[in-house]
matplotlib code that plots the C-alpha trace (Angstrom):
import matplotlib.pyplot as plt

x = [150.0, 149.5, 152.4, 152.5, 155.4, 156.2, 159.0, 160.6, 163.4, 166.1, 164.7, 161.9, 159.7, 157.9, 155.0, 154.0, 151.0, 149.8, 145.8, 145.8, 147.8, 147.5, 151.4, 153.1, 156.7, 158.5, 161.5, 163.4, 165.9, 167.8, 165.8, 167.0, 166.8, 167.9, 165.4, 162.7, 161.1, 164.4, 164.2, 160.6, 161.4, 164.5, 161.8, 159.4, 162.1, 163.4, 159.8, 158.9, 162.5, 162.0, 158.4, 159.5, 157.3, 157.7, 157.3, 154.1, 152.6, 152.1, 148.5, 147.9, 150.6, 149.7, 152.3, 152.8, 155.0, 157.1, 157.5, 155.1, 156.0, 160.0, 158.9, 157.2, 159.9, 162.6, 160.7, 161.5, 157.6, 156.8, 156.9, 153.2, 151.4, 148.0, 144.6, 142.3, 139.4, 140.4, 141.4, 142.6, 146.0, 147.4, 145.3, 148.1, 150.1, 147.4, 146.0, 144.4, 146.8, 148.0, 151.3, 152.4, 151.3, 154.6, 156.4, 153.9, 156.4, 159.4, 160.0, 161.4, 159.1, 156.9, 155.0, 156.8, 156.8, 154.3, 154.8, 153.8, 155.5, 153.6, 155.0, 153.3, 150.1, 147.3, 144.1, 140.7, 137.7, 135.1, 132.8, 130.4, 128.6, 128.1, 124.9, 126.6, 124.9, 127.4, 127.9, 130.7, 130.6, 134.0, 136.0, 137.5, 139.8, 141.5, 141.5, 143.4, 145.9, 146.4, 147.0, 149.0, 151.5, 151.7, 153.1, 155.7, 156.8, 157.4, 155.2, 154.6, 151.1, 148.6, 146.0, 142.6, 141.0, 138.0, 136.1, 132.9, 133.5, 132.5, 129.0, 129.2, 132.1, 131.1, 133.7, 136.3, 135.3, 135.3, 138.7, 139.8, 138.8, 140.8, 143.6, 143.1, 143.1, 145.9, 148.2, 147.3, 150.7, 150.2, 149.1, 145.7, 144.4, 141.0, 139.7, 136.0, 137.0, 140.3, 138.8, 135.0, 133.9, 134.3, 137.4, 138.9, 142.6, 142.5, 141.0, 143.2, 146.4, 144.9, 144.8, 148.3, 149.8, 148.2, 149.3, 152.6, 153.0, 150.9, 153.8, 156.2, 154.0, 152.4, 155.8, 157.1, 153.7, 153.6, 157.3, 156.9, 153.6, 155.3, 158.6, 156.3, 153.6, 156.7, 158.4, 155.4, 152.1, 149.0, 149.6, 146.8, 148.9, 147.2, 148.4, 148.0, 146.0, 146.9, 143.0, 143.9, 142.2, 143.9, 143.0, 143.8, 147.4, 145.8, 143.4, 146.5, 148.1, 145.8, 144.9, 148.6, 148.2, 146.2, 149.2, 151.3, 151.8, 150.5, 153.3, 152.6, 148.8, 149.2, 151.1, 148.0, 145.6, 148.1, 148.1, 144.1, 143.9, 146.1, 144.1, 141.2, 142.8, 143.9, 141.1, 142.7, 140.2, 142.1, 145.9, 148.8, 150.6, 154.3, 156.2, 160.3, 162.0, 165.5, 164.5, 161.3, 158.8, 155.3, 152.4, 149.0, 145.5, 143.1, 139.8, 136.8, 139.1, 138.9, 142.2, 141.0, 141.0, 140.9, 139.6, 141.8, 145.6, 149.1, 151.8, 155.1, 153.5, 151.0, 147.1, 145.1, 141.2, 141.2, 140.2, 143.6, 144.7, 145.7, 149.4, 152.1, 155.7, 158.8, 162.5, 163.7, 164.4, 167.6, 169.5, 169.2, 172.2, 173.6, 175.5, 177.0, 175.9, 177.9, 177.0, 178.1, 174.5, 173.8, 171.1, 169.7, 167.9, 165.9, 168.9, 169.4, 171.8, 169.1, 170.3, 173.3, 175.6, 173.5, 174.7, 178.4, 178.3, 176.8, 180.0, 178.9, 180.6, 178.9, 180.7, 178.7, 177.2, 173.6, 170.6, 171.5, 175.4, 174.1, 172.1, 175.0, 177.7, 174.9, 174.4, 170.9, 171.6, 173.6, 175.8, 176.4, 172.7, 171.4, 168.8, 169.5, 173.1, 172.6, 174.1, 176.9, 177.7, 180.9, 180.8, 184.6, 183.0, 179.9, 182.2, 184.9, 181.8, 180.4, 183.7, 185.1, 181.9, 180.0, 181.9, 185.3, 183.7, 181.4, 183.8, 182.0, 182.6, 181.4, 178.6, 177.7, 177.5, 175.7, 173.0, 172.7, 171.8, 169.0, 167.8, 167.5, 165.9, 163.4, 162.5, 161.9, 159.3, 157.7, 157.3, 155.9, 153.3, 152.2, 151.4, 149.3, 147.6, 147.7, 147.6, 144.2, 142.9, 143.5, 144.4, 147.2, 147.0, 144.0, 145.8, 147.6, 150.9, 151.6, 155.2, 156.7, 158.7, 162.6, 163.7, 160.1, 160.6, 164.1, 162.5, 159.0, 159.2, 161.3, 158.4, 155.6, 157.6, 157.8, 154.1, 152.6, 151.4, 151.1, 150.9, 152.8, 152.1, 154.9, 153.1, 154.0, 155.9, 156.8, 159.5, 156.9, 153.6, 153.1, 153.7, 151.0, 148.5, 148.8, 147.5, 144.9, 143.4, 140.3, 139.6, 138.2, 136.9, 135.8, 133.1, 132.0, 129.5, 129.1, 125.6, 125.9, 122.6, 120.8, 119.2, 116.1, 116.4, 117.3, 114.6, 115.4, 114.4, 117.0, 119.3, 118.5, 118.9, 122.5, 123.6, 122.0, 123.9, 127.3, 126.5, 125.9, 129.3, 131.1, 129.1, 130.7, 134.1, 133.9, 132.2, 135.0, 137.6, 135.7, 134.7, 131.3, 128.5, 128.5, 131.9, 130.7, 129.9, 129.2, 129.5, 127.7, 128.8, 128.3, 130.5, 128.3, 129.2, 127.4, 126.2, 129.1, 131.9, 134.6, 135.2, 133.0, 132.8, 132.5, 129.6, 128.7, 125.1, 122.7, 122.7, 119.2, 117.1, 114.8, 115.3, 112.2, 111.1, 113.3, 116.6, 118.0, 117.1, 119.1, 122.2, 122.1, 121.6, 125.0, 126.9, 125.8, 127.5, 130.4, 131.1, 131.0, 133.4, 136.0, 135.5, 133.8, 130.6, 127.5, 124.1, 120.7, 119.5, 122.0, 121.3, 123.3, 124.7, 125.4, 128.1, 129.3, 127.7, 130.4, 130.1, 132.9, 132.4, 134.6, 135.6, 136.3, 139.5, 139.9, 141.3, 144.5, 144.4, 146.5, 147.1, 146.6, 150.2, 150.2, 151.4, 154.2, 156.1, 156.1, 159.7, 161.6, 164.8, 164.9, 164.6, 167.6, 170.4, 172.8, 173.4, 175.0, 175.9, 173.1, 173.0, 169.6, 169.0, 168.5, 170.7, 173.6, 175.1, 173.4, 174.0, 170.9, 169.1, 168.6, 165.7, 164.8, 161.5, 160.7, 161.1, 159.2, 155.8, 152.2, 151.8, 155.6, 156.1, 159.5, 160.6, 162.9, 165.5, 165.4, 166.4, 163.9, 165.6, 164.3, 166.1, 164.7, 164.0, 164.8, 162.4, 163.8, 162.1, 163.6, 163.9, 160.9, 158.8, 157.5, 156.9, 154.2, 153.3, 149.7, 148.0, 148.6, 152.1, 152.5, 154.5, 152.7, 154.8, 153.5, 155.4, 155.6, 156.0]
y = [96.9, 98.8, 100.2, 102.9, 102.8, 105.5, 105.1, 108.4, 108.9, 109.3, 108.0, 105.3, 106.4, 104.2, 104.9, 102.4, 102.8, 100.4, 100.6, 98.8, 101.7, 104.6, 105.2, 106.0, 105.3, 106.9, 105.7, 105.9, 103.9, 104.8, 103.8, 100.9, 101.7, 98.3, 96.9, 98.6, 95.8, 95.4, 98.9, 98.0, 95.1, 96.8, 99.4, 96.9, 95.3, 98.5, 100.0, 96.7, 96.7, 99.9, 99.7, 96.3, 94.1, 90.7, 90.1, 88.3, 91.5, 92.8, 92.8, 95.6, 97.5, 100.1, 101.1, 104.2, 102.4, 104.7, 101.6, 102.7, 106.2, 105.2, 103.1, 105.9, 108.2, 106.0, 104.2, 101.2, 99.2, 96.3, 95.8, 96.8, 96.6, 98.1, 96.8, 99.5, 100.3, 100.4, 103.5, 104.7, 103.5, 107.1, 108.1, 108.4, 110.6, 112.6, 113.7, 116.8, 118.6, 120.6, 122.5, 121.4, 125.0, 124.7, 125.1, 127.3, 129.4, 126.8, 125.6, 122.3, 121.4, 118.3, 115.9, 112.6, 110.0, 107.2, 104.5, 102.3, 102.8, 102.5, 98.9, 97.5, 99.2, 96.8, 97.6, 95.2, 95.6, 96.7, 99.8, 100.9, 104.1, 107.4, 105.5, 102.2, 100.4, 98.0, 99.5, 96.8, 93.5, 92.4, 90.5, 87.7, 86.6, 90.2, 90.4, 86.8, 88.2, 91.4, 89.7, 86.8, 89.6, 91.4, 87.9, 88.1, 91.1, 89.6, 91.9, 91.8, 93.3, 94.2, 97.3, 97.2, 100.6, 100.4, 103.6, 104.1, 100.8, 102.7, 102.6, 98.8, 97.0, 93.8, 93.6, 94.5, 91.7, 89.2, 90.5, 89.5, 85.9, 85.7, 86.8, 84.4, 81.7, 82.5, 84.2, 83.5, 84.7, 88.4, 90.8, 92.6, 95.7, 97.0, 100.5, 99.4, 98.8, 100.9, 104.2, 103.7, 107.2, 109.5, 111.1, 108.3, 110.0, 110.1, 106.8, 105.2, 106.9, 105.7, 102.1, 101.9, 103.3, 100.7, 98.0, 99.4, 99.2, 96.3, 93.5, 95.8, 96.5, 92.8, 91.3, 93.9, 93.4, 89.4, 89.4, 91.7, 89.9, 86.7, 87.9, 89.8, 86.8, 84.3, 86.5, 88.2, 85.7, 86.7, 90.5, 92.8, 94.5, 97.6, 100.0, 103.7, 104.9, 108.5, 109.3, 109.3, 106.0, 102.6, 99.3, 95.9, 94.5, 92.1, 94.9, 97.0, 94.6, 94.8, 98.5, 99.5, 102.8, 103.9, 103.4, 106.3, 109.1, 107.1, 108.5, 112.2, 111.5, 109.9, 113.1, 115.5, 113.1, 113.2, 117.1, 117.3, 115.3, 117.8, 120.3, 118.7, 118.8, 122.5, 123.9, 124.6, 124.3, 126.1, 124.2, 124.6, 121.8, 121.0, 118.1, 118.4, 115.3, 114.6, 114.4, 116.5, 119.1, 118.1, 120.8, 120.2, 122.4, 121.3, 123.4, 123.1, 120.4, 118.4, 117.9, 118.9, 116.0, 116.0, 113.2, 114.4, 114.6, 113.7, 111.3, 111.7, 114.1, 111.4, 112.1, 109.8, 109.6, 108.8, 110.4, 111.6, 114.2, 117.1, 117.5, 119.2, 118.3, 120.0, 118.7, 120.4, 118.7, 118.2, 116.4, 119.1, 119.6, 123.0, 123.6, 126.8, 126.9, 128.2, 131.3, 131.5, 131.3, 129.5, 126.9, 124.4, 121.0, 119.6, 116.6, 115.1, 113.3, 110.9, 108.7, 106.9, 108.7, 111.4, 114.9, 115.5, 115.7, 112.3, 110.9, 108.2, 109.0, 112.0, 114.9, 117.3, 120.5, 120.0, 122.1, 119.9, 120.7, 124.4, 124.1, 122.2, 125.1, 127.7, 126.0, 124.7, 121.3, 119.9, 117.2, 115.0, 114.9, 114.1, 111.1, 111.4, 110.8, 107.7, 109.0, 111.6, 114.2, 115.3, 119.4, 119.7, 117.9, 120.2, 123.4, 121.2, 120.6, 124.3, 126.0, 124.1, 123.8, 127.0, 129.6, 129.5, 129.6, 132.7, 134.2, 134.0, 133.1, 130.2, 131.5, 133.6, 130.4, 128.3, 131.1, 131.7, 127.8, 128.2, 131.5, 130.0, 126.5, 128.9, 130.7, 127.6, 126.4, 129.7, 129.7, 126.2, 127.4, 130.4, 128.1, 126.2, 128.7, 132.3, 131.6, 129.3, 132.0, 131.4, 134.2, 132.6, 134.9, 133.3, 129.7, 128.3, 126.4, 123.1, 121.9, 118.4, 115.8, 116.1, 119.1, 120.9, 122.7, 124.0, 126.0, 126.4, 130.1, 131.6, 130.3, 131.6, 134.8, 135.3, 134.3, 136.6, 133.7, 134.4, 131.1, 127.8, 124.3, 121.8, 118.6, 116.6, 114.0, 116.1, 113.4, 110.8, 112.8, 111.0, 107.4, 108.7, 109.7, 105.9, 104.8, 107.3, 106.9, 105.1, 102.3, 104.0, 102.9, 105.1, 104.2, 106.3, 106.0, 108.4, 109.2, 112.4, 113.6, 117.5, 118.4, 118.9, 115.2, 113.5, 112.2, 112.2, 108.3, 107.7, 109.8, 107.9, 104.5, 105.5, 106.3, 103.2, 101.0, 102.5, 102.5, 98.5, 98.5, 100.2, 98.0, 94.8, 96.0, 97.0, 93.9, 91.8, 93.8, 92.4, 96.1, 95.5, 97.5, 99.9, 100.9, 102.0, 105.1, 106.6, 109.8, 110.7, 113.5, 114.5, 115.9, 118.7, 121.7, 124.3, 122.8, 123.4, 123.2, 121.2, 120.3, 119.7, 120.7, 118.0, 118.6, 116.8, 115.5, 114.9, 111.0, 109.9, 106.5, 108.3, 111.7, 114.0, 116.5, 119.4, 117.2, 117.9, 121.7, 121.5, 119.9, 122.4, 125.2, 124.1, 123.6, 127.3, 128.2, 126.0, 127.4, 131.4, 130.6, 128.9, 131.0, 134.0, 133.1, 131.5, 131.4, 130.6, 130.3, 127.8, 124.2, 122.2, 118.8, 116.0, 114.1, 111.6, 110.2, 109.4, 107.1, 107.2, 103.8, 104.4, 101.9, 103.9, 102.5, 102.8, 106.1, 106.6, 108.5, 111.5, 111.9, 115.8, 116.3, 117.6, 121.1, 120.3, 123.3, 126.7, 127.0, 125.3, 124.8, 121.3, 121.2, 123.6, 122.3, 125.0, 127.9, 127.7, 130.1, 130.2, 132.1, 134.1, 135.8, 139.5, 139.3, 137.2, 134.7, 134.9, 133.0, 131.0, 129.1, 125.1, 123.2, 119.5, 119.4, 115.8, 118.0, 121.1, 120.7, 122.0, 125.4, 126.4, 129.4, 130.6, 133.8, 133.8, 133.0, 129.5, 126.0, 123.4, 119.9, 116.5, 113.1, 113.5, 117.2, 120.8, 123.6, 127.0, 130.2, 133.0, 136.6, 138.3, 135.2, 132.8, 129.2, 127.5, 124.1, 123.1, 120.3, 117.6, 118.4, 120.2, 123.5, 126.9, 129.6, 132.9, 135.2, 138.9, 140.0]
z = [223.4, 220.4, 218.2, 215.6, 213.3, 210.7, 208.4, 207.1, 204.7, 207.7, 210.7, 211.7, 214.6, 217.1, 219.4, 221.7, 224.0, 226.7, 226.7, 230.4, 231.9, 229.3, 229.1, 226.2, 224.9, 221.9, 220.3, 216.8, 214.9, 211.7, 208.8, 206.8, 203.3, 201.8, 204.0, 205.2, 207.3, 209.3, 210.8, 211.3, 213.2, 215.0, 216.1, 217.5, 219.6, 220.9, 222.1, 223.6, 225.3, 226.4, 228.0, 229.5, 227.8, 226.4, 222.6, 222.9, 224.6, 220.9, 219.6, 217.4, 214.7, 212.6, 209.8, 207.6, 204.7, 202.3, 199.9, 197.7, 197.4, 197.4, 194.4, 192.3, 193.5, 192.4, 189.6, 190.9, 190.3, 188.6, 184.9, 183.9, 180.8, 180.2, 178.4, 177.2, 174.7, 171.1, 170.1, 173.2, 173.6, 174.1, 176.8, 179.4, 177.0, 175.5, 179.4, 179.5, 177.1, 180.0, 181.2, 184.7, 186.6, 188.6, 185.3, 183.1, 181.7, 181.5, 178.0, 178.7, 181.8, 180.8, 182.4, 183.9, 181.2, 181.4, 183.8, 181.1, 177.7, 174.5, 173.6, 176.8, 175.9, 173.7, 172.7, 172.8, 170.7, 173.1, 173.7, 176.2, 175.7, 178.2, 179.6, 180.3, 177.3, 175.0, 171.7, 170.8, 172.5, 174.2, 171.5, 173.6, 170.6, 170.6, 174.5, 174.7, 172.1, 174.0, 177.1, 175.6, 173.7, 177.3, 178.7, 176.0, 177.2, 180.6, 182.3, 186.1, 186.5, 184.2, 184.6, 182.5, 182.0, 179.5, 178.5, 180.7, 182.9, 185.8, 184.5, 183.3, 184.6, 182.9, 180.1, 182.5, 184.9, 181.6, 180.9, 184.3, 184.3, 181.2, 182.8, 185.8, 183.4, 181.3, 183.7, 187.5, 188.6, 187.2, 189.4, 187.9, 188.9, 187.0, 186.9, 187.7, 191.1, 191.8, 190.7, 189.5, 188.7, 185.5, 184.1, 181.8, 182.3, 186.0, 186.3, 183.8, 185.6, 188.9, 187.6, 186.4, 189.5, 191.5, 188.8, 188.8, 192.6, 193.5, 193.3, 195.1, 198.1, 198.2, 198.6, 201.1, 203.3, 203.1, 204.1, 206.8, 208.1, 208.3, 210.3, 212.8, 213.2, 213.5, 216.3, 218.2, 217.6, 216.0, 215.3, 213.6, 211.3, 209.9, 206.9, 207.0, 203.9, 202.2, 203.1, 206.8, 207.7, 208.1, 206.4, 206.7, 205.5, 202.9, 201.7, 201.3, 199.2, 196.6, 197.0, 196.8, 195.4, 198.5, 200.8, 199.2, 201.2, 204.3, 206.5, 206.3, 206.6, 210.1, 210.9, 210.0, 211.6, 214.7, 214.4, 214.2, 217.4, 219.2, 217.8, 219.6, 222.9, 222.5, 221.0, 218.0, 215.4, 212.7, 212.1, 209.5, 209.7, 209.1, 209.4, 208.9, 209.0, 207.6, 203.8, 203.0, 204.7, 204.5, 204.7, 205.6, 206.7, 209.0, 209.1, 211.7, 213.2, 210.0, 207.6, 203.9, 201.8, 198.1, 195.4, 192.9, 193.4, 192.4, 193.2, 192.1, 189.3, 188.3, 188.9, 191.1, 191.8, 195.3, 198.2, 200.0, 202.6, 200.8, 201.6, 199.6, 200.0, 199.5, 199.7, 202.7, 205.7, 208.4, 205.8, 203.0, 201.4, 201.0, 197.9, 195.7, 192.1, 189.3, 189.7, 193.4, 194.6, 197.7, 197.7, 199.7, 198.8, 197.4, 197.6, 201.0, 202.7, 204.3, 207.0, 205.1, 204.8, 206.7, 207.5, 207.9, 211.7, 211.9, 211.2, 208.9, 205.6, 204.7, 203.8, 202.4, 204.3, 205.4, 207.7, 210.5, 210.3, 210.2, 213.3, 215.1, 214.0, 215.4, 219.0, 218.4, 218.3, 221.1, 219.5, 222.9, 223.1, 219.6, 219.9, 223.4, 223.2, 221.1, 218.1, 219.2, 216.7, 215.6, 215.5, 213.9, 210.6, 210.7, 210.8, 208.2, 205.4, 205.7, 205.6, 202.7, 200.5, 201.6, 203.6, 201.4, 198.1, 199.0, 200.9, 204.3, 208.1, 209.3, 211.3, 208.2, 205.9, 208.5, 209.1, 205.4, 205.1, 207.7, 206.4, 202.8, 204.0, 205.9, 202.9, 200.7, 203.4, 204.1, 200.1, 200.4, 203.0, 201.3, 198.2, 200.3, 202.2, 201.1, 197.2, 198.3, 199.8, 203.3, 206.0, 207.7, 210.7, 211.6, 212.1, 214.5, 213.4, 214.7, 213.8, 214.5, 212.9, 214.5, 212.8, 212.8, 216.2, 215.6, 212.6, 213.9, 215.5, 212.4, 209.8, 212.1, 212.5, 208.4, 207.9, 210.5, 212.8, 216.6, 218.0, 217.7, 219.1, 219.5, 220.4, 222.9, 220.9, 218.0, 216.4, 216.7, 215.9, 212.8, 214.1, 216.9, 214.3, 212.9, 216.2, 216.5, 213.2, 212.3, 209.8, 206.7, 203.2, 200.6, 197.8, 195.0, 192.4, 189.5, 188.7, 186.7, 186.9, 186.8, 190.1, 188.1, 186.9, 190.2, 192.8, 196.6, 196.1, 193.7, 195.5, 198.8, 197.1, 195.6, 199.0, 200.6, 197.8, 198.8, 202.4, 202.3, 200.6, 203.3, 205.8, 204.4, 204.2, 208.0, 208.8, 207.0, 209.0, 212.3, 212.9, 215.4, 214.5, 217.6, 216.2, 212.9, 211.6, 207.8, 206.0, 203.1, 200.3, 196.6, 194.2, 192.7, 190.1, 188.2, 184.6, 182.2, 184.7, 184.4, 188.0, 191.0, 194.7, 197.4, 199.4, 202.8, 202.7, 205.8, 206.3, 206.2, 205.7, 203.7, 202.0, 201.8, 199.2, 200.5, 200.7, 197.0, 197.7, 200.7, 199.3, 196.2, 198.8, 200.7, 197.6, 196.8, 200.0, 199.5, 196.2, 197.4, 200.4, 197.7, 194.4, 195.9, 193.3, 193.6, 191.6, 192.5, 189.1, 187.4, 187.4, 189.7, 188.5, 190.8, 189.5, 192.0, 195.6, 198.0, 201.3, 203.8, 206.0, 209.3, 212.1, 215.3, 217.3, 221.1, 222.1, 223.0, 226.2, 226.8, 230.4, 231.7, 233.6, 237.0, 237.9, 240.0, 241.6, 239.5, 239.5, 236.4, 238.1, 238.0, 234.3, 233.7, 232.1, 231.9, 229.3, 225.6, 222.9, 220.5, 217.1, 216.5, 213.2, 214.8, 217.6, 216.6, 219.5, 222.9, 225.8, 226.0, 228.6, 228.3, 229.6, 229.6, 228.0, 230.4, 233.4, 232.7, 234.4, 233.2, 233.5, 233.5, 231.2, 229.8, 228.2, 225.2, 224.5, 225.4, 224.3, 225.1, 224.7, 224.4, 222.9, 219.5, 218.8, 220.0, 220.2, 219.7, 221.3, 220.0, 221.7, 222.4, 222.5, 225.3, 225.7, 228.0, 228.8, 228.7, 230.7, 227.9, 227.7, 224.7, 224.0, 223.3, 222.1, 221.8, 219.3, 218.6, 215.2]

ax = plt.figure().add_subplot(projection="3d")
ax.plot(x, y, z, "-o")
ax.set_aspect("equal")
plt.show()
């Protein structure tokens, strides 16, 4: 038995797979924010009970954890000290002397404050040059003094980031030895292992992030692993990474920064899996939960990955699935500002106290409350009836805090909440796609999360997208994505050579060295050679450029004479696609070489459904009044999704209900059930 668990801001989603029968069960519980592990264990217990399986049947668990993300957002990470090269104490503050793009014309916007304040940064006398040669030997006396000074400041974790250590890590490694002698109880992160590539600011930031999160993640995973194995026996606990692959829990405890944004990454991986089944290779993924709205892009069936991203405003230099997140979810709070303007989000009611309609103490109106008032959500069937909603509380919250102050009717206020949150999400999608040169009309929108299917048709229509997929398990797709994610280790080496200076032999040797590192990592996780796969790529740029493009490289035991020319040619085509410019005359620089080591996992079988009778009568639940933006309230048929057969087609307006979500099919649109149980919506503009 295998289980995938994704902990969201409001709900914890669980998917259980029985590999012997191919059966899949999904369920969810409210996220226990005070103790996330409690919600995870409750979810495991609930899933096993649902499947009628004993506790000892659990063998494999993949976890998308928000523990690192939450620590960054809430600034609850470890008290961290930074050891750096003499003269480079202020790298974190100097950065790249750039204003945040999103606040370019805002005189008051600024970068987030450094996670390590200046008083907790110490310089050490040492220096390595840009070729990796030692200019100033490590002064071990100053190193010991710096370490002791930070220990006196009660630091819980240490980050070590020296200049050009990615070329020569000897000084960092010696400082690590000193730390292990002087303070073995303190967590330690060194940049030559966390982010061994050039760009000092980003490398230092990534190392500091890892040090800041490491004690928090380590405590959580250690406790969770002990509880799991105490109750369920020898469970293989794996953790989702931001790059879309999994690693062993012990490795995740050391590489804490890699676990940030792991849940959203699982959703994109799950969407890519669905896309392979449906034949959709160009997808815009949107995951709308209770707290946030995550946007990803899949091209040629592969999620877009970047090696330079940001977590909570802090730059990171690790491969991550390129996901943008905005504060828009079912729990997003509607509020009227001092100017009398209606706003929605980014603040969320979360799961506790939750939307007003939950009846758990929340009093502020939310998107979920608006959907209840507009008839889109059946209060008696929320979570399959496990959490009955109180529509009167939803009405009261919207009337008193939105409709009354703005002089609107209840329905007008609820519609306004939905229109504004939709506009926020459309703006986010456009920034992710159109502003980066994508033609969204060429893409299919795949919407998931508990709230995604409620809003998907509205979003697609606004964007000009005609085809929408609602996956078979929309509320649990991120958890499903965890189970189909492969083991993944990324290795990188900075070489910084012009193409004219680089021989095929040297390039091949660099790739081979990294591949051996990846092979050893997979072997340590007991991945047999038959299930190992390796992917090569290189970061290239025209000479003088500031940023690189990651370019695929054909894997070969030996590179021939024409190999470098072929890579450069591929880079040129990619540069033309991204920037509408390329040059055959300019010198190309090879900056980094990268190897991704992948360990394949057993496939999760999605059984094709059988077309039962052509009639949808067995799935019909009745009608209720539902509000649509252009038509107002309409008597709308309601169907039970689990009773719809493959091949069935429904014309809008229709609501398709399932325990954890509702799909809204507006008028002049249609929904059909594909062979795998996915809903495919076709829309008219």
